[in-house]
N, C-alpha and C positions, 0 to 999 in steps of 0.2 A: 298760394303759400299755406303751409300747415300752420294752424294757430296754436298759440300757447294756451294750455288748459289748466284751470285751477283744480287741484285735488282738495285742498282746504284753502282758507284765506291766505295762508302764508306758504303753502307748498304747491309747486307747479310741475306739470308734466312738460318737459322740453324735448321729448324724444322725436324720432323721425321715422318715416316709412321708407322701405327699400323695395322697389319693384324692378330693379335692374339686375340684381344678382340672381343668377340661375341656379347655382349650387351652393348650399350652405356648407361651410368647412370644406369646400371643393368636392363634396360627396353627395349631399342630400338635395333633391330637387325642391324648388320653391314655387310651385304653381300659383300659390296665393300670396307670394312675397313674404316679407318678414318686417317686423318693427324692431328698432333699437330704442329702448326706453331709457330715458335719463330724467332725473328729478332735481329740482332746485328749491331749497328752503331759504326764505327771506327772514332775517332776524338781525340782531346786533352783529352777528357774524353770518354772512351768507355762505351757504354750502351747496356744492353741486355733487350729486351722487351718480357716479359712473358717467362715461361719455358714450360716443357712438362711433360707428365705422367711419373711417377717414373720408370716404367718398361723399359723406353728408356733413362734413365739418363746417362748411360755410353757413349753411342753413342753421345748423345747431348753434353756432356762436351768435348768429343774428337773433335767435329766440332767447338765448341767455341774456343778451344785452337789453332786449325788450323788457324782460322781467326786472333786472336790477336797476335799469334806468339811470345809469351813470355811477352807481355805487360800486364798491369793490366786491370782488369775488374772493372770499377769504380761504375757503377750503375746497378741496376735491377729495371725496371719499371714493376709493376704488374697492368695490366688492369682488371684482373678477377681472383678471388681466387678459382674457382672450381678446384678440385684436378687434372683434366686432364691437367691443365695449371700451377698449383702451386706445383704439386707433387715433382718437382725436386729442389725446393727452398733450402732445407737443403743441398742437394748435391752441389749446386752452392756455398753456403756459405762455405762448407768444402773445396771446390776447390779454392775459392777466398775469403779468410776470411776478407779482408778489404772492401768488396763490401758494398755499401750503398743502401738500398731498398727504392724506391719511390712508394708511394701510397697515398690514401686518408684516412681519419679518420676511415671509415668503413672497408677499406682494412686491417688496422692494428688491428682492433678488431678480424677479422677473422684469421689473421696471428698468433695472440697469441693463439686463441682458437684451431686452427687446428695443429699448429706446435710448439707452445711455444716460438716463436721468438718475442723479444721485443727490440733488440738493433740495432743500425746503421740504424735508420729509418728517412726518410725525407718526411714529410707530404705535400701534395699539395692540393690546393683548385681549384674550377672551375675558369678557365682562367689564372692560374699561368703558368709561363714560366721558363725554365731552359736552360742555354746556355752550349753547349758541346764544343764550339770552333767555327768551321765552321757551325755546325748544332745547331738548337734551337728547343726545344720541348715545346708544349703548351698542357695543359690538360683540357679536357672537361668531366664533370661528366654526365654520362648517366644511372642513377639508374634504376634498374629493367629491364635492357636489357641484361641479364635476372635475375641477382642477384642484391642486393642492392648496392654493392660497384663498379659495373661496370663503367668503364670510357674509353674514347678514347684519345689516345696520338697522337697529330698531329705534324709532323716534318715540320717546316716552310720553310726550304731551298729547300728540294726536293718535298715538298707538298704531303707527304705520310700520310695517316690516318691509324694508327694501331688501329684496332677497336674491339679487343677482340672477343667475340663470334658473335657479330653483323656481318652480311653479310657472315657468314660461311656456311658450308655444309658438309655432310657425303662424304666419298670416299677418298681413298689414292691418293696421287699425284704421278702418275706412269710416271716417266721420267720428263716431264716439270712441272713447277709450275704455269706458267702464263696463263691468260685467252686466250692469242693469240697463245699459243703453245700446248694447249690441246683441246680435243673435248668438248666444253662447253655443247653441247646437251646431252652428256653422263652424265654430272654432274648435269644438271638442275633439274632433278627429285629428286635426292638425296639432293640438296640444298633446294628444297621446302619441302621435307619430314623432313629435319632438322628444317626448320623454323616452320612448322605447329606443330611439336611435342615438340620442345624445347622452342621456342620463342613465339609461336602463342598466348598464353594467354596474352602476354604483348603488344598487338598491340597499345594501347593508348600511352604507354611509348616509343615504337619504333617511333611513330609519333612525340613525343616531341623531341626525339634524332635527328631525321631527320631535324626537324625545327632548332634545335640548331646548326647543322653542315651545314645548307643550304647555308650560306654565304662564306664558305671556298672554295678555289680552291683546289680540290682534284684530283691529277694526278694518284695516286695509292691507292687502298684499300688493306690493308694487314690484313686479318682476322686471327684468331687462328685456323680455320679449312678451308680446301678447297682451291681453286685456289686464287692466288694473281692477282688482277684486275688492269692491267697497261694500256691496250688498250681501254677497255670500262667499266670503273668504273660506268658510268651512268646506265649501264644495271642492275647491281645488286642493285643499289640504287632504280631504278624504280620498280624492283620486290619487294623489301622490302616495298616500299611505297604502292604498290598495295595490297600485302598480309596483311599488317597491317591495311589497311582500309577495309579488308574483301571483296574485289572485287572478282568476279568469272567469269569464262568463261561459255558459253552456253554448257550444258551437264548435264548428270544425272548419279549418282552413285546409283546402286541398290545393297544394301547389305542385306544379308539374313542369317538366321540360320535355319537349317533343320535337323531333326533327321532321317527321312526315305524318304526324297526326295519330299514330297508334296509341301512344301514351296518353294523348289528349282524350281519345275515346274512353280509355279506362277511367280517367279523371271524371268525365261527365257521367259515366255509368255509376261510379261510386257515389257521386253527389245525388243522383236520382234515388239510389237505394237508401242512403242516409236520410233523405227526406221521407221516404216510405216508412222508415223506422222512427219518425217523429222529430228529427233534428231540424230546427227551423233556420238557425243561423249557420249558413253554409257559404263559404267564399271559395270559388274556384279561380285560381290565379296562375297565369302563365309566366314563369320566371324569366322567359326570354324577352318579354316586352313590357313587364310591369317592374318598375324599379324596386329593388329589394327593400328600400325603406318603407314602402307601402305594404309589402308583404309582412315585414317584421311588425309593423303597426297592428295588423290584423292578428298575427300570432300572439302578440302581447295581450290582445283582447280576449281571445277564445282558448278554450281548454285543449282542444284536439288539433293535431297537425298530421296530415297524411301527405307524405312526400312521394311524388312520382318522377321517375327519371328513365329516359332511354339510356342505352349504353353508348358511350362515346370514347373511342380510343381505349377500349377495355376498362373504362372507368365511369365516373359520374358525369352527366351532362354539365358542362362548365357553369351555366347560370345557376343550376341547383347547388353545385359545389360551393360557389361564391356565397350563396345564401346560407348554407350550413356553416361556413367559416365565420360569417358575420353573426349568426345566431350564437355561435360559441363565444365570440368576443363579448356579446351582451350578457353572458352568464345566465341565460334563460333557465328557469326552473319551473317545476310543478306543471309540466305539460305531458300529454301522452301522444305517442307517435305510432303511425302505421307507414308501411313502405310498399310501393308497387312499381312496376316498370317493364320495359321491353329490352330485348337484345336481338342481334342477328346471328352471326356465325359464332360469336363468343359472348359470354356474360361479363359482368363486372360492375354495372351501374348500381343495381339493387344491393349487391354485396358491399359496395363502397359506402352507400348510405347507412346500411346497418352498422358497419364498422365505425362510422362517424357518431351514430347514436350511442353505441357502447362506450366509445372513448369519452363522451361528454356526460355519461350517466343519465341519458335521456331514456325514458321508459318506452320500450316497444311492446305494445299490448296485444298485437295480432300477428299471426304468421304472415310474412311478406309474400307478395304475389308477383312473380316474374314470368313473362311469357315470351315465346319466340316470335319475333316479327309483329304479329297482330293477335289480339285476343280471340280465342275460340269459345264455343259454348261452355266447355268445362272450365275455362279461365274466368268467365263471367260468374260461374257458380262460386268460385273462390273469392271473387270480389264481393259477391253478395254476403258470404260468410264474414269477410273482413268488415263490411259495413255494419252487419248485425252485431258483431263483437264490439266494434268501436262505439256504436250508439249505446250499448249497454254500459260500457265503461264511462262514457260521457255523462250519462244520466245517473 
């Protein structure tokens, strides 16, 4: 059984791990699982902050009862209504029928529509405070990070920010839960994949939230997914600031779709020439067998993106088109693009990608290279020019 863990003398981690769910939100693979983090404050008034996905509600309630040891559970604060955090609300009400639910106006709209719950509600607005006894909670509205009702609950005594999905990441918490007792390098990639795929579209709203919270002294960041940041909360804040401003490292993602290997040959050749011109961070990714969430993660990290497509039914190879659609949904900015590809009896693939770039105001920095069936020596020369041009723009 997962153990209850103290964050401070009166504040407890009562979250759970999920290694059974394969797709987060029905879309994003979870090769390392995911945690659903919930927190309990013991005081004159006991308060639970967020719940967990319904498939773990029995274990969750068992952990809560272990902490309160027969006392009442007075409040439930809902920072975010997405069902992986609100799914156990009805189970909590059944176990603790006198509990009062704290949320904002939009929270309660969703609460009614999702679960039919309309009683024992306490509405809070931006800047409102509630005293629990020794501890005091203050509420900050952070809409569209990444749902309309999202908010941050700040505990003034211990200076802990309970941030909902903000500052979260994929991956179960195996053993330790704190940033100083786990291998953060192991989690960083999955934290960025979480940000780029779940929160990435809402970069401007993340910036507003960061500005709103910037004057707070935050000793601990307690998100609803991933590690609890008690030693270096500034690290995850800095990462979110960077990602939400669409900053990128020097590097190139070469992503391609190839039916019979000719477009793949061009991708590998481009990567070799990019390396010759001094680019060290190069990721070559096959859109047909690498899930787009992992590709988007790398594109969020690196400045350059080179898209390769074969022509399929006079258009873009479908996995590449799906990737482009998803990148557009994320509102990607501040990247530079190149395009290459192949065709047989008629073109359309490269043209389609270029049209997509133009439609989304993505910067195409080099002349596209499209070849008939397979690359010839003169085509390789064009690819060399593309790689040279691209490396100069990257640097």
